[in-house]
C-alpha positions in Angstrom: -137.8 -137.5 -128.6 -135.6 -138.8 -125.6 -131.5 -138.0 -126.9 -128.8 -139.6 -125.1 -125.8 -137.3 -124.6 -123.5 -136.3 -127.4 -120.7 -137.3 -125.1 -121.6 -140.9 -125.3 -124.3 -143.2 -125.0 -122.8 -145.0 -122.1 -122.8 -142.0 -120.1 -126.4 -142.2 -119.9 -126.0 -144.9 -117.4 -124.7 -142.5 -115.0 -125.7 -138.8 -116.2 -127.2 -136.7 -119.0 -126.3 -133.3 -119.0 -128.0 -130.1 -119.8 -125.9 -127.6 -117.8 -124.9 -126.8 -113.9 -127.2 -128.5 -111.5 -127.9 -127.5 -107.6 -126.5 -130.1 -104.9 -129.6 -131.8 -105.2 -128.9 -132.6 -108.7 -126.0 -134.2 -107.7 -124.5 -137.6 -109.9 -126.7 -140.5 -108.8 -126.6 -143.0 -111.4 -129.4 -145.2 -110.4 -133.3 -144.6 -109.7 -133.8 -143.3 -106.0 -134.7 -146.1 -103.5 -135.3 -144.2 -100.6 -137.2 -140.6 -100.5 -135.7 -140.0 -97.0 -132.4 -139.9 -98.4 -133.2 -137.4 -101.0 -134.4 -135.1 -98.4 -131.3 -135.7 -96.6 -129.3 -134.9 -99.7 -131.3 -131.6 -100.4 -129.9 -130.1 -97.5 -126.3 -130.4 -98.2 -123.8 -127.1 -97.8 -123.7 -124.9 -100.9 -120.2 -125.7 -101.1 -121.1 -128.9 -103.2 -122.8 -126.8 -105.9 -121.3 -127.3 -109.3 -118.5 -124.4 -110.4 -118.8 -122.9 -113.6 -116.4 -123.4 -116.0 -114.4 -121.1 -118.1 -113.7 -123.6 -120.9 -115.4 -126.8 -122.6 -114.4 -129.8 -120.8 -113.5 -133.0 -122.7 -116.7 -134.3 -121.3 -119.5 -132.7 -119.5 -119.5 -132.5 -115.5 -120.9 -135.3 -113.6 -124.2 -133.3 -112.6 -126.9 -135.2 -114.5 -130.3 -134.3 -115.6 -132.3 -133.6 -112.4 -129.3 -135.3 -111.2 -131.4 -138.8 -111.5 -131.0 -140.4 -114.9 -131.7 -143.5 -113.7 -135.2 -142.3 -112.6 -138.0 -144.1 -114.7 -140.8 -142.4 -116.7 -143.2 -145.0 -116.5 -143.1 -146.1 -120.0 -143.0 -149.9 -120.8 -139.9 -151.2 -122.2 -139.7 -152.6 -125.7 -138.1 -156.1 -126.5 -134.5 -155.6 -127.0 -133.0 -156.9 -130.6 -133.2 -160.6 -130.8 -132.0 -163.3 -133.2 -134.5 -165.6 -135.3 -134.4 -168.2 -132.2 -135.5 -165.1 -129.3 -131.8 -164.8 -128.0 -129.1 -162.1 -128.8 -126.8 -163.3 -131.5 -123.5 -163.8 -130.1 -122.1 -165.1 -133.3 -118.1 -164.6 -133.1 -116.6 -161.7 -136.0 -113.9 -162.6 -138.3 -91.5 -145.8 -113.7 -88.5 -145.4 -114.9 -85.7 -146.8 -112.7 -82.8 -145.4 -111.4 -80.0 -144.0 -114.4 -76.2 -143.9 -113.5 -75.5 -140.7 -111.4 -74.9 -138.0 -114.0 -77.3 -139.4 -116.6 -80.7 -137.6 -117.7 -82.7 -140.6 -118.0 -83.5 -144.5 -117.5 -85.3 -147.1 -119.4 -88.9 -146.6 -119.8 -91.3 -149.1 -118.1 -93.2 -151.4 -120.4 -96.7 -150.3 -122.0 -99.6 -151.8 -121.1 -101.9 -152.6 -123.9 -105.2 -151.5 -122.8 -107.8 -152.6 -125.2 -107.7 -156.5 -125.2 -108.3 -157.6 -121.3 -106.8 -160.5 -122.1 -103.8 -159.4 -122.7 -103.4 -157.9 -119.2 -102.5 -160.1 -115.8 -105.9 -159.2 -113.4 -105.5 -156.6 -110.8 -103.8 -158.4 -107.9 -102.1 -155.0 -105.9 -102.6 -151.7 -105.2 -101.2 -149.0 -107.4 -102.1 -146.5 -104.7 -98.5 -146.3 -103.4 -98.0 -143.1 -101.8 -101.3 -142.4 -100.6 -102.0 -142.0 -96.5 -103.7 -144.2 -94.8 -107.6 -144.0 -94.6 -107.9 -142.0 -97.8 -111.4 -142.1 -97.8 -111.8 -141.3 -94.2 -114.7 -139.1 -93.6 -116.5 -140.0 -97.0 -119.2 -142.6 -97.3 -120.5 -143.5 -100.7 -123.7 -141.0 -101.3 -121.4 -137.8 -100.2 -118.6 -139.3 -102.5 -121.7 -139.0 -105.7 -122.0 -135.6 -104.1 -118.4 -134.4 -104.6 -117.9 -136.2 -107.8 -120.6 -134.6 -109.3 -119.3 -131.1 -110.5 -115.8 -132.2 -111.2 -114.6 -132.1 -115.2 -112.6 -135.1 -116.0 -109.6 -135.8 -116.6 -108.5 -133.3 -114.5 -106.4 -130.1 -116.4 -103.4 -130.5 -113.6 -100.5 -133.3 -114.1 -100.1 -133.4 -110.4 -103.0 -133.8 -109.8 -103.8 -136.5 -112.6 -101.2 -138.5 -111.2 -102.9 -138.3 -107.6 -106.0 -139.1 -109.2 -105.0 -142.0 -110.8 -103.6 -143.5 -107.8 -106.8 -142.7 -106.2 -108.8 -144.8 -108.2 -106.4 -147.4 -109.8 -107.5 -150.4 -107.0 -110.4 -150.4 -104.7 -108.5 -152.3 -102.2 -105.6 -152.1 -100.7 -104.2 -149.2 -97.5 -107.0 -147.2 -98.6 -109.8 -149.7 -98.0 -113.0 -148.8 -100.1 -115.4 -150.7 -97.3 -116.6 -147.6 -96.0 -118.0 -146.5 -99.4 -119.9 -150.1 -99.5 -121.8 -149.8 -96.8 -125.0 -147.9 -98.6 -124.8 -149.8 -101.7 -128.3 -151.0 -101.5 -129.4 -147.2 -101.8 -127.3 -146.3 -104.5 -124.7 -147.2 -107.2 -122.4 -150.1 -105.9 -118.6 -148.6 -105.5 -117.7 -150.6 -108.6 -120.3 -148.5 -110.7 -118.7 -145.6 -109.4 -115.3 -146.6 -109.8 -116.2 -148.0 -113.3 -117.3 -144.6 -114.5 -114.8 -142.5 -112.8 -111.8 -144.4 -114.6 -113.8 -144.0 -117.7 -114.2 -140.2 -117.7 -110.9 -140.0 -116.8 -109.6 -141.5 -119.5 -107.6 -144.4 -117.9 -108.3 -147.0 -120.2 -105.5 -149.5 -118.9 -107.0 -149.0 -115.3 -110.5 -149.4 -116.5 -109.6 -152.6 -117.9 -107.7 -154.1 -115.1 -110.9 -153.1 -112.8 -113.3 -154.7 -114.7 -111.6 -158.1 -115.3 -111.3 -157.8 -111.3 -115.3 -157.6 -110.7 -117.2 -160.5 -109.9 -120.8 -159.9 -111.2 -122.1 -163.0 -109.9 -124.2 -161.4 -107.1 -124.1 -157.7 -108.7 -127.3 -155.9 -108.9 -128.8 -155.5 -112.5 -127.4 -152.1 -113.4 -123.9 -152.6 -112.0 -123.8 -156.0 -114.3 -125.1 -153.4 -117.2 -122.5 -151.2 -116.3 -119.4 -154.2 -116.1 -120.7 -155.4 -119.4 -121.1 -152.2 -121.3 -117.1 -152.0 -120.0 -116.4 -155.1 -121.2 -118.1 -154.1 -124.7 -116.1 -150.9 -124.7 -112.5 -152.6 -124.4 -113.0 -155.5 -126.9 -114.1 -158.3 -124.4 -116.8 -158.8 -126.4 -117.6 -162.9 -125.6 -118.4 -162.3 -121.7 -119.8 -158.7 -122.5 -122.3 -160.1 -125.0 -123.0 -163.2 -122.7 -124.0 -160.6 -119.8 -126.3 -158.5 -122.0 -127.9 -161.9 -122.9 -128.3 -162.8 -119.3 -129.6 -159.2 -118.5 -132.7 -159.9 -120.6 -134.8 -160.7 -117.8 -134.3 -157.6 -116.1 -134.3 -155.1 -118.6 -138.4 -154.3 -118.4 -137.2 -152.9 -114.7 -134.8 -150.7 -115.9 -135.4 -147.2 -115.8 -135.2 -145.7 -119.4 -131.8 -144.6 -119.5 -130.8 -147.8 -118.7 -133.3 -149.5 -121.1 -131.9 -147.4 -124.0 -128.1 -148.3 -123.0 -129.3 -152.0 -123.0 -130.8 -151.8 -126.5 -127.5 -149.9 -128.1 -125.4 -152.7 -126.4 -127.7 -155.6 -127.3 -127.5 -153.9 -131.0 -123.9 -154.1 -130.8 -123.7 -157.6 -129.8 -126.4 -158.7 -132.4 -124.6 -157.5 -135.2 -121.0 -158.5 -134.3 -121.3 -160.9 -137.5 -121.6 -157.8 -140.1 -125.2 -159.1 -141.1 -127.0 -156.7 -143.0 -130.4 -158.0 -141.4 -129.2 -158.2 -138.4 -128.3 -154.6 -138.8 -131.4 -153.5 -140.1 -133.6 -154.9 -137.7 -131.4 -153.2 -134.6 -131.4 -149.9 -136.5 -135.5 -150.6 -136.9 -135.7 -150.9 -133.1 -133.6 -148.2 -131.9 -135.4 -145.8 -133.7 -138.9 -147.6 -132.5 -137.6 -146.7 -129.0 -137.1 -143.1 -129.8 -132.9 -143.5 -129.6 -131.3 -140.6 -131.1 -127.9 -142.0 -131.6 -126.6 -140.7 -134.8 -123.3 -142.9 -135.1 -124.7 -146.4 -134.2 -127.6 -145.8 -136.3 -125.5 -144.4 -139.3 -123.2 -147.8 -138.8 -126.1 -150.4 -138.8 -127.7 -148.3 -141.9 -124.5 -148.8 -143.8 -124.3 -152.5 -142.9 -127.9 -153.0 -143.5 -127.2 -151.4 -147.1 -123.9 -153.0 -147.7 -122.1 -149.9 -148.2 -119.7 -150.4 -145.4 -116.0 -148.8 -146.1 -118.0 -146.2 -148.4 -120.5 -144.1 -145.7 -119.8 -140.9 -144.1 -119.2 -140.4 -140.8 -121.8 -138.2 -139.1 -120.9 -134.7 -137.6 -121.0 -135.4 -133.9 -119.1 -133.4 -130.9 -117.9 -136.0 -129.6 -117.2 -139.8 -129.8 -116.9 -142.4 -127.2 -115.8 -146.0 -127.1 -119.0 -147.5 -127.5 -119.6 -145.5 -130.7 -116.3 -146.5 -132.0 -117.1 -150.3 -131.7 -119.9 -149.4 -134.1 -117.9 -147.2 -136.5 -115.2 -150.8 -136.3 -118.3 -152.9 -137.1 -119.0 -150.6 -140.4 -115.3 -150.7 -141.4 -115.2 -146.5 -141.2 -112.0 -145.3 -142.9 -112.0 -141.9 -141.5 -109.8 -142.1 -138.5 -108.1 -138.6 -138.9 -111.1 -136.8 -137.8 -112.0 -139.1 -135.2 -109.3 -138.0 -133.0 -110.6 -134.3 -132.6 -113.9 -135.6 -131.6 -112.6 -138.7 -129.3 -113.5 -138.8 -125.5 -110.6 -139.7 -123.5 -111.1 -142.8 -123.1 -111.1 -143.4 -126.9 -107.8 -141.3 -127.3 -106.0 -143.7 -125.1 -107.2 -146.7 -127.3 -106.3 -145.2 -130.6 -103.0 -144.3 -129.2 -102.3 -147.9 -129.5 -105.2 -149.3 -131.9 -105.4 -146.8 -134.5 -105.2 -148.3 -138.1 -102.5 -145.7 -139.2 -99.3 -144.3 -137.6 -100.2 -140.9 -137.8 -103.6 -141.7 -136.4 -101.7 -143.4 -133.4 -99.5 -140.2 -133.0 -102.2 -137.7 -133.2 -104.2 -139.6 -130.5 -100.9 -140.0 -128.2 -100.1 -136.5 -128.5 -103.8 -135.7 -127.4 -104.0 -138.1 -125.1 -100.5 -137.2 -123.2 -101.5 -133.5 -123.2 -104.9 -134.3 -121.8 -102.7 -136.4 -119.2 -104.1 -139.8 -119.6 -101.1 -141.8 -120.8 -97.7 -141.6 -119.8 -94.6 -139.9 -122.1 -93.4 -143.6 -122.0 -96.7 -144.2 -124.3 -96.4 -141.4 -126.5 -92.8 -142.8 -127.0 -94.4 -146.2 -128.0 -96.6 -144.4 -130.4 -93.8 -142.4 -132.3 -92.0 -146.0 -132.5 -95.0 -147.4 -134.2 -94.2 -145.5 -137.3 -91.5 -146.8 -139.8 -88.9 -144.7 -141.6 -86.6 -145.9 -144.0 -82.4 -145.9 -142.9 -82.0 -142.8 -145.2 -84.8 -140.8 -143.7 -83.6 -141.9 -140.2 -80.3 -140.3 -141.1 -81.2 -137.2 -142.3 -84.5 -136.1 -140.9 -84.3 -132.7 -141.2 -84.1 -132.7 -144.8 -87.5 -135.1 -144.9 -90.7 -133.9 -145.8 -93.6 -135.2 -143.6 -96.7 -134.3 -141.8 -96.2 -132.4 -138.5 -97.1 -135.3 -136.7 -94.9 -137.6 -138.3 -92.0 -135.0 -138.5 -91.6 -135.4 -134.6 -92.1 -139.0 -134.9 -89.1 -139.1 -137.1 -87.0 -136.8 -135.1 -87.8 -139.4 -132.0 -86.6 -142.2 -133.9 -83.4 -140.9 -135.4 -82.7 -140.1 -131.8 -83.1 -143.3 -130.3 -81.2 -144.7 -133.4 -78.6 -142.3 -132.8 -75.2 -143.0 -131.0 -73.1 -140.0 -131.2 -73.7 -137.4 -128.2 -73.9 -134.2 -130.1 -76.3 -135.3 -132.7 -78.6 -137.0 -129.9 -78.4 -133.4 -128.5 -79.3 -131.7 -131.2 -82.1 -134.4 -132.0 -83.5 -133.6 -129.0 -83.8 -130.0 -129.1 -85.3 -130.0 -132.6 -88.1 -132.3 -131.0 -88.6 -130.1 -128.1 -88.6 -127.0 -130.7 -91.1 -128.6 -132.8 -93.7 -129.5 -129.5 -93.3 -125.8 -128.5 -94.3 -124.7 -132.0 -97.0 -127.2 -131.8 -98.3 -125.9 -128.8 -97.9 -129.3 -127.7 -97.3 -131.1 -124.5 -94.0 -129.7 -123.8 -93.2 -131.0 -120.4 -94.4 -134.6 -121.1 -92.2 -134.7 -124.5 -89.1 -133.5 -122.1 -89.8 -136.2 -119.5 -90.2 -138.6 -123.0 -86.8 -138.0 -123.8 -85.3 -138.7 -120.7 -84.5 -142.6 -121.2 -83.4 -142.0 -124.9 -80.8 -139.6 -123.4 -79.6 -141.9 -120.6 -75.8 -142.1 -120.1 -75.5 -138.3 -122.0 -73.0 -136.5 -120.0 -72.0 -132.9 -119.8 -69.1 -132.3 -122.3 -67.6 -129.6 -124.0 -69.0 -130.1 -127.3 -72.6 -130.1 -126.0 -72.4 -127.5 -123.4 -75.0 -125.4 -125.3 -77.2 -128.3 -124.1 -76.8 -127.9 -120.4 -80.1 -126.0 -120.2 -82.0 -128.3 -121.9 -80.6 -131.0 -120.4 -81.8 -129.8 -117.4 -85.4 -129.3 -118.3 -85.3 -132.8 -119.5 -83.8 -134.5 -116.5 -86.3 -131.9 -113.9 -89.6 -133.2 -116.4 -88.6 -136.7 -115.8 -87.6 -136.3 -112.2 -84.3 -137.4 -112.4 -83.2 -134.8 -109.8 -79.6 -136.9 -109.4 -78.8 -135.5 -113.1 -78.8 -131.8 -112.8 -75.4 -130.9 -110.8 -73.2 -131.9 -113.6 -74.9 -129.4 -115.7 -75.0 -126.4 -113.5 -71.6 -126.6 -112.2 -68.6 -125.1 -113.8 -68.1 -124.8 -117.0 -71.4 -125.5 -118.1 -73.4 -124.1 -115.6 -71.7 -120.6 -116.0 -73.1 -120.0 -119.4 -76.1 -117.8 -119.9 -75.1 -115.9 -116.7 -75.8 -119.0 -114.7 -77.9 -122.0 -114.2 -78.1 -122.8 -110.8 -81.3 -121.1 -110.4 -82.8 -124.3 -112.1 -81.9 -125.7 -108.8 -84.6 -124.1 -106.9 -87.0 -126.5 -108.8 -85.3 -129.6 -107.6 -85.2 -128.1 -104.1 -89.0 -127.5 -104.4 -89.8 -131.2 -105.7 -87.1 -132.8 -103.4 -88.9 -133.7 -100.1 -85.4 -135.0 -98.8 -83.4 -132.1 -98.4 -85.1 -130.6 -95.3 -81.8 -129.5 -93.8 -80.8 -127.7 -96.9 -84.2 -126.0 -97.7 -83.7 -123.1 -99.6 -80.0 -123.3 -100.2 -80.3 -122.4 -103.9 -82.9 -119.3 -103.6 -79.8 -117.0 -103.8 -79.5 -118.0 -107.2 -83.3 -116.9 -108.1 -82.8 -113.8 -106.3 -80.1 -112.9 -108.6 -82.3 -113.7 -111.3 -85.3 -111.4 -109.8 -82.5 -108.5 -109.6 -81.5 -108.6 -112.9 -85.0 -108.1 -114.0 -85.6 -111.7 -115.2 -88.6 -112.8 -113.6 -92.0 -111.2 -114.6 -94.5 -110.2 -112.1 -96.8 -112.8 -112.5 -94.0 -115.3 -112.2 -92.8 -113.8 -109.2 -96.0 -113.8 -107.2 -96.4 -117.6 -108.5 -92.8 -118.3 -106.9 -93.5 -116.6 -103.8 -97.2 -118.4 -103.6 -95.3 -122.1 -103.9 -92.6 -121.1 -101.7 -94.7 -120.0 -99.2 -97.1 -122.8 -99.4 -94.1 -124.9 -98.6 -92.8 -123.2 -95.6 -89.5 -122.4 -97.4 -87.8 -119.1 -95.8 -88.2 -116.4 -98.2 -85.4 -114.3 -99.0 -87.0 -110.5 -98.4 -85.6 -109.3 -101.6 -88.2 -111.5 -103.1 -90.8 -110.6 -101.1 -89.8 -106.7 -101.7 -89.8 -107.6 -105.7 -93.5 -109.3 -105.3 -95.0 -106.5 -103.2 -93.9 -103.7 -105.6 -96.5 -105.3 -108.2 -100.2 -106.3 -107.6 -100.9 -109.6 -107.2 -102.3 -111.5 -110.6 -106.0 -112.1 -110.4 -106.3 -114.4 -113.4 -107.3 -118.0 -112.9 -110.4 -119.8 -112.0 -111.3 -119.0 -108.5 -113.7 -121.4 -107.1 -117.2 -120.7 -105.9 -117.7 -119.6 -102.2 -116.9 -122.5 -99.6 -114.7 -124.9 -101.9 -111.6 -123.1 -100.1 -113.0 -123.3 -96.5 -113.8 -126.9 -97.4 -110.6 -127.7 -98.8 -108.5 -126.3 -95.7 -111.2 -127.9 -93.5 -110.8 -131.2 -95.0 -106.9 -130.8 -94.8 -107.4 -130.2 -90.8 -109.7 -133.1 -90.4 -107.1 -135.5 -92.1 -109.7 -136.8 -94.5 -107.2 -137.2 -97.7 -109.8 -138.2 -100.4 -112.0 -135.0 -99.4 -108.8 -132.9 -99.8 -108.1 -134.5 -103.6 -112.1 -133.9 -104.5 -111.9 -130.4 -103.3 -108.4 -129.6 -105.0 -109.9 -130.6 -108.2 -112.8 -128.0 -107.8 -110.4 -125.3 -106.3 -108.2 -125.7 -109.2 -111.1 -126.2 -112.0 -110.1 -125.8 -115.5 -106.8 -124.6 -114.5 -103.5 -126.4 -114.0 -100.7 -125.1 -111.7 -98.9 -122.5 -114.6 -102.3 -120.9 -115.0 -104.2 -121.4 -111.5 -105.4 -118.2 -109.5 -102.9 -117.8 -106.8 -104.9 -118.4 -103.9 -106.3 -121.5 -104.9 -102.9 -122.7 -106.3 -101.5 -121.8 -102.6 -104.4 -123.3 -100.8 -104.4 -126.3 -102.7 -100.5 -127.0 -102.2 -100.9 -126.3 -98.3 -103.8 -128.4 -97.9 -102.1 -131.5 -100.1 -99.0 -131.0 -97.8 -101.2 -131.0 -94.6 -103.1 -133.7 -95.4 -100.0 -136.3 -96.0 -99.8 -135.9 -99.8 -96.7 -133.5 -99.8 -95.1 -135.3 -102.9 -98.1 -134.4 -105.0 -98.2 -130.5 -103.5 -94.3 -130.5 -104.5 -95.1 -131.8 -108.0 -98.0 -129.0 -108.1 -95.7 -126.4 -107.3 -93.1 -127.6 -110.1 -95.6 -127.7 -112.5 -96.8 -123.8 -111.5 -93.2 -122.7 -112.4 -91.5 -125.1 -114.7 -93.0 -123.7 -118.3 -92.0 -119.9 -117.3 -89.2 -120.3 -115.7 -86.4 -117.8 -117.0 -84.7 -119.5 -120.1 -81.7 -118.5 -122.1 -83.3 -118.5 -125.2 -85.8 -116.5 -123.8 -83.6 -113.8 -122.6 
């Protein structure tokens, strides 16, 4: 029996995963059209072999079943689900701005509603600001597929996730994608690759904008199918189902996985009106085609039996957006369990569209931890919960679930006007995030706008270190000085060592590079740096070309270098450095993701961390290299509460 990947039925269009594959099996979503091209691909260097993963990825790696999920098995396709007139049923269903000097934060940027395309403006400008010219230099379309194949997405590193989003946010702009379109006749179109990358990365807002900008009049049928699938995933049903109807004449020539995907999407379109008879017919067709699709089939069976709202959610490992559309169709009420199994793009959707506040909050917290939404999006999810004035006045005495307790603290903080109470609420929320092992740094960044205008004062001197954390997380470097100067900076033995992290992030201080290193040197002398942090600090400073004080070198040399973290397979780091030397920034980004693998800056192997920072800097991505350096040190930086 043919089985679609548990990660999501739509993913069969681009991959079907059974485990690591060779370079010959690199991701190629379409049926091969040129056997000579296959032979050329099989001779690629071993650096393109997918790496083993130390932990379960949110989605399987893009390495495919035999690398050719589109390859036909010779079976003839059966007719898709149609209405009584032979046509598919198409019935309609019922960056923060600058803050005042010394202030912690500034107002957040508006949060995009990523689900309904009609609510978004078309993509009219490149979002790839800060990328060097010639981003795709040295990469053709087939090479791009091979380099993407072993990646586990979304990236685990916040710095690389932000860079990854900029790389794919627009195919046009400074880094023209024209070179990537050259061989579209022998492989998937760049539009198809981009849609799949954005989906797997959980970048739902960018996915929504991207599909709105694609003109499908002259697209090949398989790209058109991907576009239709994307429209249905984001709730743009009318054009999505119209496209599915138009693809009926091509379905017989589709490879088997594409036929399966087509039938599932046709079943979704054909049952949008909730008709039991249509649902029963659609389920029968999917079973006739031997498609194992637990959630869609369970939803169709519930509709056919007239038991919507009362059926049990099948146990599955992951739930994608297409599957969730079937759950919406059958009006499943079990949203809490969905969050734990949601794929990244579904998390992004649930963070704004879940039917209840707690599910929205849980999804938003998971999404921001997975680096697919911003701290501002998390704040919006917290604001979506309603609390009484009495609860807002006494948030610490309220009994709430942990997720709603965090939302209550945030809403109380935004409503509060007294500086000392705002500071206490901010500290309480950060403590709650730490206890829940949540996204501490993202939570700190989220607090910056709510604390805009909060300045050092004697009654909140105890808040100085927390204010510094928030300012660093939100990249509000101009707010640090007031909290590190006397009298506030003299608490806990001094706080100027935090300015070392600001120096690492700030590329504008070339003439004063390393001016605050004596402060961290003194901290090291007092024994407040662990051996691992010492090595990680020296690694970051060396990679960014800081002049490292001799005592720091000596202190690091007295302990063995840690060997924890993901060390990529042979060849990846060499390719990373070679790409940087050749000034091929796109290849540098793709190689950097492989180099860090399942790690972020704070957990990366020392060699991989240093080489990645050096390569990004050399490739013209210095700001991203510096952010990776901050990420490597922030959470383990010496804090007074840890002493």
